[in-house]
C-alpha positions as CSV (number, residue, x, y, z in Angstrom):
1,M,13.3,16.0,-15.5
2,T,11.8,13.0,-13.4
3,V,9.9,10.1,-14.6
4,V,6.5,9.7,-12.7
5,R,4.7,6.4,-12.7
6,L,1.2,6.1,-11.5
7,G,-0.6,3.1,-9.7
8,Y,-4.0,2.9,-8.0
9,V,-5.2,0.7,-5.2
10,A,-6.7,-2.9,-4.9
11,M,-9.8,-2.6,-7.4
12,S,-11.1,-1.3,-10.3
13,T,-14.3,1.1,-10.7
14,L,-14.2,0.4,-14.7
15,V,-13.6,-3.7,-14.5
16,K,-17.2,-4.9,-13.5
17,H,-17.7,-7.7,-11.1
18,C,-13.8,-8.0,-10.2
19,S,-13.8,-7.4,-6.5
20,P,-10.6,-8.8,-5.0
21,S,-12.1,-8.5,-1.4
22,Q,-14.9,-10.9,-1.5
23,T,-15.4,-12.1,2.2
24,M,-17.2,-14.2,4.8
25,T,-17.6,-13.2,8.3
26,F,-16.8,-15.4,11.2
27,A,-20.5,-15.2,11.9
28,Q,-21.3,-16.4,8.7
29,F,-18.5,-19.2,8.9
30,K,-20.3,-20.5,12.3
31,R,-23.7,-20.7,10.5
32,L,-22.3,-23.4,8.3
33,K,-22.6,-26.8,10.7
34,D,-20.0,-28.4,8.4
35,R,-16.6,-26.9,9.4
36,E,-14.9,-28.6,6.4
37,A,-17.6,-27.3,4.2
38,A,-17.2,-23.8,5.6
39,I,-13.5,-23.8,5.1
40,R,-13.9,-25.2,1.4
41,K,-16.4,-22.1,0.9
42,L,-13.6,-19.7,2.2
43,E,-10.9,-21.2,0.0
44,R,-13.3,-20.9,-3.0
45,I,-13.9,-17.1,-2.1
46,A,-10.1,-16.6,-1.9
47,L,-9.5,-18.4,-5.3
48,S,-11.9,-15.8,-6.6
49,N,-10.1,-13.1,-5.4
50,L,-6.7,-14.2,-6.5
51,A,-8.5,-14.7,-9.9
52,N,-9.9,-11.2,-10.0
53,C,-6.3,-10.0,-9.1
54,L,-5.2,-11.5,-12.1
55,R,-8.0,-10.2,-14.3
56,L,-6.9,-6.5,-12.8
57,L,-3.4,-7.2,-13.8
58,R,-4.5,-8.0,-17.2
59,H,-6.6,-4.6,-17.3
60,N,-3.5,-2.8,-16.1
61,L,-1.1,-4.1,-18.7
62,A,-3.5,-3.2,-21.4
63,N,-3.4,0.3,-19.8
64,D,0.6,0.5,-19.4
65,I,-0.1,0.6,-15.5
66,R,3.0,-0.9,-13.9
67,F,2.2,-0.2,-10.2
68,F,-0.5,-1.7,-8.2
69,R,-1.5,-2.3,-4.7
70,F,-3.3,-5.6,-3.9
71,S,-6.0,-5.8,-1.3
72,S,-4.9,-7.0,1.9
73,R,-8.2,-8.8,2.0
74,L,-7.5,-11.7,-0.5
75,I,-7.9,-14.5,2.3
76,P,-11.0,-13.9,4.3
77,L,-10.4,-15.2,8.1
78,A,-6.9,-16.3,7.4
79,N,-5.6,-15.0,10.8
80,H,-8.7,-15.9,12.8
81,E,-7.9,-17.4,16.3
82,E,-10.6,-19.9,15.6
83,L,-9.1,-21.0,12.4
84,T,-5.4,-21.6,13.3
85,D,-5.4,-25.3,12.1
86,W,-6.5,-24.1,8.4
87,D,-3.6,-24.1,6.0
88,Y,-4.7,-21.7,3.7
89,I,-2.0,-21.5,1.4
90,S,-1.9,-25.0,0.0
91,P,-5.5,-25.0,-1.7
92,L,-4.6,-21.7,-3.2
93,E,-1.6,-22.7,-5.0
94,E,-3.2,-22.7,-8.8
95,G,-4.4,-18.7,-8.1
96,F,-1.1,-17.7,-6.8
97,K,0.9,-19.6,-9.4
98,D,-1.1,-17.9,-12.1
99,I,-0.2,-14.4,-10.7
100,A,3.2,-15.4,-10.5
101,A,3.4,-16.6,-14.4
102,F,1.8,-13.3,-15.2
103,L,4.3,-11.3,-13.3
104,R,7.3,-13.2,-14.6
105,E,5.9,-12.2,-18.4
106,H,5.0,-8.7,-17.5
107,P,6.6,-7.4,-14.5
108,A,5.0,-4.5,-12.1
109,R,5.6,-3.0,-8.9
110,I,3.1,-4.9,-6.6
111,D,2.9,-3.9,-3.0
112,F,0.4,-4.2,0.2
113,H,-0.8,-1.8,2.7
114,P,-2.2,-3.9,5.4
115,D,-5.3,-2.7,7.7
116,H,-5.2,-0.3,10.6
117,F,-5.0,-3.1,12.9
118,V,-1.4,-3.7,12.0
119,V,0.0,-1.8,14.9
120,L,3.8,-2.0,15.9
121,N,4.2,0.4,18.6
122,T,1.2,-1.4,20.9
123,N,2.3,-2.2,24.4
124,K,-0.4,-5.1,24.4
125,Q,1.0,-8.4,23.6
126,D,-2.2,-9.8,21.9
127,I,-2.3,-6.8,19.3
128,L,1.5,-7.3,18.6
129,K,1.0,-11.1,18.0
130,T,-1.7,-10.3,15.4
131,T,0.2,-7.8,13.8
132,I,3.3,-10.4,13.5
133,Q,1.0,-12.9,12.1
134,T,-0.7,-10.5,9.7
135,L,2.6,-9.3,8.4
136,S,3.9,-12.9,8.1
137,M,0.7,-13.6,6.1
138,H,1.5,-10.9,3.5
139,Y,5.1,-12.1,3.4
140,R,3.8,-15.8,2.3
141,M,1.6,-14.3,-0.1
142,L,4.4,-12.4,-1.8
143,K,6.5,-15.7,-1.7
144,E,3.7,-17.5,-3.6
145,M,3.3,-14.8,-6.2
146,G,7.1,-14.8,-6.9
147,I,7.4,-11.2,-5.7
148,P,10.0,-10.1,-3.9
149,P,9.1,-9.4,-0.5
150,L,11.8,-6.3,0.0
151,H,10.1,-3.1,0.6
152,R,6.4,-4.4,-0.4
153,C,4.2,-3.4,2.8
154,V,3.5,-0.2,3.7
155,I,2.5,0.5,7.5
156,H,1.4,3.4,9.8
157,I,3.6,4.1,12.9
158,G,0.5,3.5,14.9
159,G,-1.2,5.3,18.0
160,G,0.2,8.0,20.1
161,Y,-1.2,7.1,23.5
162,K,-0.9,10.8,24.8
163,D,2.8,10.4,24.7
164,K,4.1,10.6,21.2
165,E,7.9,10.2,22.3
166,K,7.3,6.9,24.3
167,A,5.0,5.7,21.4
168,L,8.0,6.2,19.1
169,E,10.3,4.5,21.4
170,M,7.8,1.5,21.7
171,F,7.9,1.1,17.8
172,I,11.7,0.7,18.3
173,H,11.5,-1.7,21.1
174,N,8.8,-4.0,19.2
175,W,10.6,-3.8,16.0
176,G,13.1,-6.2,17.5
177,Y,10.5,-8.7,17.9
178,L,9.9,-9.0,14.1
179,P,12.0,-11.5,12.2
180,R,14.5,-10.0,9.8
181,K,12.6,-10.7,6.9
182,L,9.6,-9.1,8.0
183,Q,11.5,-5.8,9.0
184,E,12.9,-5.7,5.4
185,M,9.4,-6.2,3.8
186,I,8.2,-3.0,5.7
187,M,7.9,0.9,4.4
188,L,6.9,3.7,6.8
189,E,4.1,6.1,6.0
190,N,3.3,9.5,7.9
191,D,-0.1,9.9,8.8
192,D,-3.0,12.5,8.9
193,T,-3.7,12.7,12.4
194,T,-0.7,11.6,14.8
195,F,2.9,11.4,13.3
196,T,4.2,13.9,11.0
197,I,6.8,13.3,8.3
198,K,9.6,14.6,10.7
199,E,8.5,11.9,13.2
200,A,8.3,9.3,10.6
201,L,11.5,10.3,9.4
202,Y,13.2,9.6,12.8
203,L,12.1,6.0,13.0
204,C,12.9,5.4,8.9
205,E,16.4,6.8,9.4
206,K,17.3,4.9,12.9
207,L,15.9,1.4,11.8
208,G,16.5,1.6,8.1
209,I,13.1,1.6,6.8
210,P,12.1,3.6,3.6
211,C,10.0,6.4,3.9
212,V,6.6,6.6,2.0
213,F,5.7,10.5,1.7
214,D,2.0,11.1,1.6
215,Y,1.5,14.4,0.4
216,H,-2.2,14.8,1.4
217,H,-1.5,13.5,5.1
218,H,1.1,16.1,5.3
219,L,-1.3,18.8,4.4
220,A,-3.7,17.5,7.0
221,H,-1.2,17.5,9.9
222,N,2.1,18.8,9.8
223,G,2.8,20.2,13.2
224,G,3.5,23.5,11.4
225,E,6.4,21.9,9.5
226,G,7.3,22.2,6.0
227,W,7.9,19.3,3.8
228,E,10.4,20.5,1.2
229,E,13.3,20.7,3.9
230,E,12.7,16.9,4.5
231,W,12.5,15.7,1.0
232,E,16.1,14.9,0.7
233,R,15.9,12.9,4.0
234,V,12.8,11.2,2.5
235,V,14.8,10.2,-0.7
236,R,17.8,8.8,1.3
237,T,15.9,6.4,3.0
238,W,15.3,4.9,-0.2
239,S,19.2,4.8,-1.2
240,F,19.7,1.1,-0.2
241,S,16.4,0.0,-2.0
242,P,16.3,-1.6,-5.5
243,L,13.0,0.1,-6.2
244,P,12.3,3.8,-6.9
245,I,11.0,6.1,-4.3
246,K,7.3,5.6,-3.6
247,M,4.7,8.3,-2.3
248,H,1.0,8.3,-2.2
249,I,-1.0,11.2,-3.7
250,S,-4.8,12.0,-3.1
251,S,-6.7,15.1,-2.6
252,P,-9.2,16.4,0.2
253,K,-12.8,15.8,-0.4
254,S,-13.6,19.2,0.8
255,E,-12.2,22.0,3.0
256,K,-14.7,20.9,5.7
257,E,-13.6,17.0,5.2
258,F,-10.2,17.8,4.3
259,R,-8.8,14.4,5.7
260,A,-11.1,12.4,3.5
261,H,-10.3,11.2,0.0
262,A,-11.8,12.8,-3.0
263,G,-12.8,10.7,-5.9
264,Y,-10.3,12.2,-8.2
265,I,-6.7,13.8,-7.9
266,D,-6.8,17.7,-7.9
267,S,-3.9,18.2,-10.9
268,R,-3.1,21.4,-9.8
269,M,-2.3,20.5,-6.2
270,F,-0.3,17.7,-7.6
271,L,1.8,19.6,-9.9
272,E,2.7,22.0,-7.3
273,F,4.3,19.3,-5.8
274,L,5.9,17.9,-8.4
275,R,7.4,21.2,-9.6
276,K,9.2,21.3,-6.3
277,V,10.8,17.6,-6.5
278,K,11.4,17.6,-10.2
279,G,15.0,16.5,-11.1
280,S,15.7,15.4,-7.4
281,V,15.2,11.7,-8.3
282,P,15.3,10.0,-11.6
283,E,11.9,8.3,-11.0
284,I,8.9,8.4,-8.5
285,D,6.2,6.0,-8.3
286,C,3.0,7.7,-7.2
287,M,0.1,5.6,-5.5
288,I,-2.9,7.4,-6.1
289,E,-5.4,6.9,-3.1
290,A,-8.6,7.9,-4.7
291,K,-12.5,6.8,-4.5
292,E,-12.5,6.2,-8.1
293,K,-9.5,4.0,-8.4
294,D,-8.2,3.7,-12.0
295,A,-10.8,6.1,-13.4
296,A,-8.9,8.6,-11.2
297,L,-5.6,7.6,-12.7
298,F,-7.0,8.2,-16.4
299,K,-8.6,11.5,-15.6
300,L,-5.2,12.6,-13.9
301,M,-3.6,11.6,-17.2
302,K,-5.9,13.3,-19.1
303,D,-5.6,16.8,-17.1
304,L,-1.9,16.5,-17.2
305,R,-1.7,16.2,-21.1
306,K,-2.7,20.1,-21.1
307,E,0.4,21.0,-19.0
308,A,3.7,22.4,-21.0
309,S,5.8,20.8,-18.3
310,I,4.4,17.4,-18.8
311,E,5.8,15.0,-21.5
312,I,3.6,11.9,-21.8
313,I,5.3,8.5,-22.0
314,D,2.2,6.2,-22.0
315,Q,-1.0,5.8,-20.6
316,A,0.1,5.8,-16.9
317,S,3.5,7.6,-17.1
318,F,5.1,11.0,-17.9
319,R,8.2,13.2,-17.3
320,I,7.9,16.4,-15.4
321,K,10.4,18.9,-17.0
């Protein structure tokens, strides 16, 4: 028997006017002639994003959802090269404190998945510098919100650069440039085009990184490998973490667009996976990566209620028997 706890990504399709990713482009920033006024506008946008995160956390609490991914776009232009003098944390202190107070009273597993430009296996110094800056920003946000940074940021390995073995070794080389506090924040995921679960596990085992298994990515790109024989290795990468094993679940949009995420989760596909892993771990936290966000979570729970092997715990978690 295994407890499965569901989460969703960044924003709600049901809570209206609640985007945590409102933004301003640098072109829009430059059009404002008063630079200080432009920075104040950035801060107002960021505070609105944080307030909407808090609204989403309240929505989650009302629906028993205790697993959630924050948007990585909470603070527009935070890492822009033209704004290195901007102290973007201090003006947002109130917004961060409100979230911290809520999470102290209502604990939940919160994490991030920085955007695709976070690339650790690059051979370009400017990209590596930006990657480290972006990871540092996520670390600071976690600390300000009172969230222990340990194992809270999922990233992909990066590009294959026409030589995957060399690309894997470049990841190991660049890993040494990361401060330890950032190393400890990272989880590593298999992707749908370049690095398989086996290749992700090579790095996770070598560097002591928890492996986030993405089932849909594996089905889209597996190099002819199965996943069942690697599951025990995935589980072992979490043996030193205080958090339950985490995975990603999504469904193909169609046979033709197999890599694209569907609006909802195919419960039959999900159950096929769960039946093979039940009992291997006491708990799995499953992050739903579907276009319909929380609506996809609620529909999946509704579909699972019909299954004899499922024992419903609450609105967002269940046991697979």
